[in-house]
PyMOL commands that place a pseudoatom at each C-alpha (Angstrom):
pseudoatom trace, name=CA, resn=MET, resi=1, chain=A, elem=C, hetatm=0, pos=[-25.550, 24.774, 38.865]
pseudoatom trace, name=CA, resn=GLY, resi=2, chain=A, elem=C, hetatm=0, pos=[-25.411, 28.454, 39.505]
pseudoatom trace, name=CA, resn=GLY, resi=3, chain=A, elem=C, hetatm=0, pos=[-22.614, 30.396, 41.123]
pseudoatom trace, name=CA, resn=SER, resi=4, chain=A, elem=C, hetatm=0, pos=[-24.437, 30.763, 44.416]
pseudoatom trace, name=CA, resn=GLU, resi=5, chain=A, elem=C, hetatm=0, pos=[-25.041, 27.009, 44.642]
pseudoatom trace, name=CA, resn=ILE, resi=6, chain=A, elem=C, hetatm=0, pos=[-21.355, 26.267, 44.074]
pseudoatom trace, name=CA, resn=LEU, resi=7, chain=A, elem=C, hetatm=0, pos=[-20.387, 28.868, 46.674]
pseudoatom trace, name=CA, resn=LEU, resi=8, chain=A, elem=C, hetatm=0, pos=[-22.788, 27.256, 49.169]
pseudoatom trace, name=CA, resn=ILE, resi=9, chain=A, elem=C, hetatm=0, pos=[-21.296, 23.805, 48.514]
pseudoatom trace, name=CA, resn=LEU, resi=10, chain=A, elem=C, hetatm=0, pos=[-17.752, 25.143, 48.961]
pseudoatom trace, name=CA, resn=LEU, resi=11, chain=A, elem=C, hetatm=0, pos=[-18.746, 26.833, 52.202]
pseudoatom trace, name=CA, resn=ALA, resi=12, chain=A, elem=C, hetatm=0, pos=[-20.296, 23.585, 53.470]
pseudoatom trace, name=CA, resn=ILE, resi=13, chain=A, elem=C, hetatm=0, pos=[-17.095, 21.709, 52.619]
pseudoatom trace, name=CA, resn=LEU, resi=14, chain=A, elem=C, hetatm=0, pos=[-15.043, 24.318, 54.474]
pseudoatom trace, name=CA, resn=VAL, resi=15, chain=A, elem=C, hetatm=0, pos=[-17.244, 23.996, 57.560]
pseudoatom trace, name=CA, resn=LEU, resi=16, chain=A, elem=C, hetatm=0, pos=[-17.360, 20.178, 57.486]
pseudoatom trace, name=CA, resn=PHE, resi=17, chain=A, elem=C, hetatm=0, pos=[-13.709, 19.433, 56.791]
pseudoatom trace, name=CA, resn=GLY, resi=18, chain=A, elem=C, hetatm=0, pos=[-11.850, 22.528, 57.936]
pseudoatom trace, name=CA, resn=ALA, resi=19, chain=A, elem=C, hetatm=0, pos=[-9.396, 24.647, 55.954]
pseudoatom trace, name=CA, resn=ASP, resi=20, chain=A, elem=C, hetatm=0, pos=[-6.431, 22.332, 56.546]
pseudoatom trace, name=CA, resn=LYS, resi=21, chain=A, elem=C, hetatm=0, pos=[-8.102, 19.293, 54.951]
pseudoatom trace, name=CA, resn=ILE, resi=22, chain=A, elem=C, hetatm=0, pos=[-9.477, 21.022, 51.840]
pseudoatom trace, name=CA, resn=PRO, resi=23, chain=A, elem=C, hetatm=0, pos=[-6.249, 20.758, 49.735]
pseudoatom trace, name=CA, resn=GLY, resi=24, chain=A, elem=C, hetatm=0, pos=[-6.034, 17.009, 50.362]
pseudoatom trace, name=CA, resn=PHE, resi=25, chain=A, elem=C, hetatm=0, pos=[-9.732, 16.641, 49.653]
pseudoatom trace, name=CA, resn=ALA, resi=26, chain=A, elem=C, hetatm=0, pos=[-9.342, 18.601, 46.401]
pseudoatom trace, name=CA, resn=ARG, resi=27, chain=A, elem=C, hetatm=0, pos=[-6.365, 16.437, 45.344]
pseudoatom trace, name=CA, resn=SER, resi=28, chain=A, elem=C, hetatm=0, pos=[-8.300, 13.256, 46.038]
pseudoatom trace, name=CA, resn=LEU, resi=29, chain=A, elem=C, hetatm=0, pos=[-11.299, 14.588, 44.167]
pseudoatom trace, name=CA, resn=GLY, resi=30, chain=A, elem=C, hetatm=0, pos=[-9.103, 15.564, 41.215]
pseudoatom trace, name=CA, resn=LYS, resi=31, chain=A, elem=C, hetatm=0, pos=[-7.457, 12.121, 41.147]
pseudoatom trace, name=CA, resn=GLY, resi=32, chain=A, elem=C, hetatm=0, pos=[-10.873, 10.474, 41.254]
pseudoatom trace, name=CA, resn=ILE, resi=33, chain=A, elem=C, hetatm=0, pos=[-12.151, 12.590, 38.385]
pseudoatom trace, name=CA, resn=ASN, resi=34, chain=A, elem=C, hetatm=0, pos=[-9.033, 11.807, 36.343]
pseudoatom trace, name=CA, resn=GLU, resi=35, chain=A, elem=C, hetatm=0, pos=[-9.470, 8.071, 36.960]
pseudoatom trace, name=CA, resn=ILE, resi=36, chain=A, elem=C, hetatm=0, pos=[-13.093, 8.246, 35.851]
pseudoatom trace, name=CA, resn=LYS, resi=37, chain=A, elem=C, hetatm=0, pos=[-12.110, 10.157, 32.719]
pseudoatom trace, name=CA, resn=LYS, resi=38, chain=A, elem=C, hetatm=0, pos=[-9.339, 7.662, 31.932]
pseudoatom trace, name=CA, resn=ALA, resi=39, chain=A, elem=C, hetatm=0, pos=[-11.711, 4.727, 32.356]
pseudoatom trace, name=CA, resn=SER, resi=40, chain=A, elem=C, hetatm=0, pos=[-14.310, 6.475, 30.201]
pseudoatom trace, name=CA, resn=ASP, resi=41, chain=A, elem=C, hetatm=0, pos=[-11.744, 7.077, 27.440]
pseudoatom trace, name=CA, resn=GLU, resi=42, chain=A, elem=C, hetatm=0, pos=[-10.650, 3.426, 27.564]
pseudoatom trace, name=CA, resn=ILE, resi=43, chain=A, elem=C, hetatm=0, pos=[-14.255, 2.275, 27.256]
pseudoatom trace, name=CA, resn=LYS, resi=44, chain=A, elem=C, hetatm=0, pos=[-14.812, 4.588, 24.282]
pseudoatom trace, name=CA, resn=GLU, resi=45, chain=A, elem=C, hetatm=0, pos=[-11.683, 3.226, 22.571]
pseudoatom trace, name=CA, resn=GLU, resi=46, chain=A, elem=C, hetatm=0, pos=[-12.776, -0.364, 23.180]
pseudoatom trace, name=CA, resn=ILE, resi=47, chain=A, elem=C, hetatm=0, pos=[-16.232, 0.349, 21.762]
pseudoatom trace, name=CA, resn=ALA, resi=48, chain=A, elem=C, hetatm=0, pos=[-14.658, 1.983, 18.696]
pseudoatom trace, name=CA, resn=ARG, resi=49, chain=A, elem=C, hetatm=0, pos=[-12.372, -1.036, 18.144]
pseudoatom trace, name=CA, resn=GLU, resi=50, chain=A, elem=C, hetatm=0, pos=[-15.215, -3.518, 18.513]
pseudoatom trace, name=CA, resn=THR, resi=51, chain=A, elem=C, hetatm=0, pos=[-17.501, -1.481, 16.264]
pseudoatom trace, name=CA, resn=SER, resi=52, chain=A, elem=C, hetatm=0, pos=[-14.824, -1.374, 13.592]
pseudoatom trace, name=CA, resn=HIS, resi=53, chain=A, elem=C, hetatm=0, pos=[-14.312, -5.128, 13.889]
pseudoatom trace, name=CA, resn=LEU, resi=54, chain=A, elem=C, hetatm=0, pos=[-18.050, -5.791, 13.634]
pseudoatom trace, name=CA, resn=LYS, resi=55, chain=A, elem=C, hetatm=0, pos=[-18.396, -3.517, 10.598]
pseudoatom trace, name=CA, resn=LYS, resi=56, chain=A, elem=C, hetatm=0, pos=[-15.667, -5.505, 8.832]
pseudoatom trace, name=CA, resn=GLU, resi=57, chain=A, elem=C, hetatm=0, pos=[-17.361, -8.798, 9.708]
pseudoatom trace, name=CA, resn=VAL, resi=58, chain=A, elem=C, hetatm=0, pos=[-20.689, -7.514, 8.380]
pseudoatom trace, name=CA, resn=GLN, resi=59, chain=A, elem=C, hetatm=0, pos=[-19.020, -6.324, 5.157]
pseudoatom trace, name=CA, resn=ASP, resi=60, chain=A, elem=C, hetatm=0, pos=[-17.257, -9.688, 4.709]
pseudoatom trace, name=CA, resn=THR, resi=61, chain=A, elem=C, hetatm=0, pos=[-20.527, -11.560, 5.291]
pseudoatom trace, name=CA, resn=THR, resi=62, chain=A, elem=C, hetatm=0, pos=[-22.346, -9.270, 2.846]
pseudoatom trace, name=CA, resn=ASN, resi=63, chain=A, elem=C, hetatm=0, pos=[-19.713, -9.956, 0.202]
pseudoatom trace, name=CA, resn=GLU, resi=64, chain=A, elem=C, hetatm=0, pos=[-20.008, -13.715, 0.757]
pseudoatom trace, name=CA, resn=ILE, resi=65, chain=A, elem=C, hetatm=0, pos=[-23.792, -13.529, 0.418]
pseudoatom trace, name=CA, resn=LYS, resi=66, chain=A, elem=C, hetatm=0, pos=[-23.466, -11.587, -2.846]
pseudoatom trace, name=CA, resn=GLU, resi=67, chain=A, elem=C, hetatm=0, pos=[-20.961, -14.111, -4.209]
pseudoatom trace, name=CA, resn=ASN, resi=68, chain=A, elem=C, hetatm=0, pos=[-23.167, -17.041, -3.216]
pseudoatom trace, name=CA, resn=SER, resi=69, chain=A, elem=C, hetatm=0, pos=[-26.240, -15.349, -4.679]
pseudoatom trace, name=CA, resn=ALA, resi=70, chain=A, elem=C, hetatm=0, pos=[-24.437, -14.924, -7.993]
pseudoatom trace, name=CA, resn=ILE, resi=71, chain=A, elem=C, hetatm=0, pos=[-23.461, -18.618, -7.989]
pseudoatom trace, name=CA, resn=ILE, resi=72, chain=A, elem=C, hetatm=0, pos=[-27.035, -19.641, -7.179]
pseudoatom trace, name=CA, resn=GLU, resi=73, chain=A, elem=C, hetatm=0, pos=[-28.405, -17.454, -9.988]
pseudoatom trace, name=CA, resn=GLU, resi=74, chain=A, elem=C, hetatm=0, pos=[-25.856, -18.885, -12.423]
pseudoatom trace, name=CA, resn=ASN, resi=75, chain=A, elem=C, hetatm=0, pos=[-26.762, -22.453, -11.469]
pseudoatom trace, name=CA, resn=LYS, resi=76, chain=A, elem=C, hetatm=0, pos=[-30.460, -21.626, -11.636]
pseudoatom trace, name=CA, resn=ASP, resi=77, chain=A, elem=C, hetatm=0, pos=[-30.030, -20.256, -15.171]
pseudoatom trace, name=CA, resn=LYS, resi=78, chain=A, elem=C, hetatm=0, pos=[-28.094, -23.378, -16.169]
pseudoatom trace, name=CA, resn=ALA, resi=79, chain=A, elem=C, hetatm=0, pos=[-30.823, -25.584, -14.717]
pseudoatom trace, name=CA, resn=ASN, resi=80, chain=A, elem=C, hetatm=0, pos=[-33.506, -23.649, -16.573]
pseudoatom trace, name=CA, resn=HIS, resi=81, chain=A, elem=C, hetatm=0, pos=[-31.663, -24.105, -19.860]
pseudoatom trace, name=CA, resn=GLY, resi=82, chain=A, elem=C, hetatm=0, pos=[-30.981, -27.804, -19.373]
pseudoatom trace, name=CA, resn=TYR, resi=83, chain=A, elem=C, hetatm=0, pos=[-27.243, -27.517, -18.734]
pseudoatom trace, name=CA, resn=PRO, resi=84, chain=A, elem=C, hetatm=0, pos=[-25.708, -30.012, -16.347]
pseudoatom trace, name=CA, resn=PHE, resi=85, chain=A, elem=C, hetatm=0, pos=[-23.992, -28.613, -13.299]
for i in range(1, 85): cmd.bond("trace and resi %d" % i, "trace and resi %d" % (i + 1))
show_as sticks, trace
zoom trace
């Protein structure tokens, strides 16, 4: 938005609401913006927590798969060489 567009919007607000209601309108608008920002920050934090949790679960699962693969390979080698399990 350019400066002239903002000035036009402010002028329209002044005409529609009158000079005495603009401070209250601005306060309400500011509170609304702050609430939206707070909610946005909370959502970002929740996403970060969940992402971290999921990364740990994936790493744990990967480690289990590697361990099980090593056991399978060991048992396969034993089977190929005639060793009992």
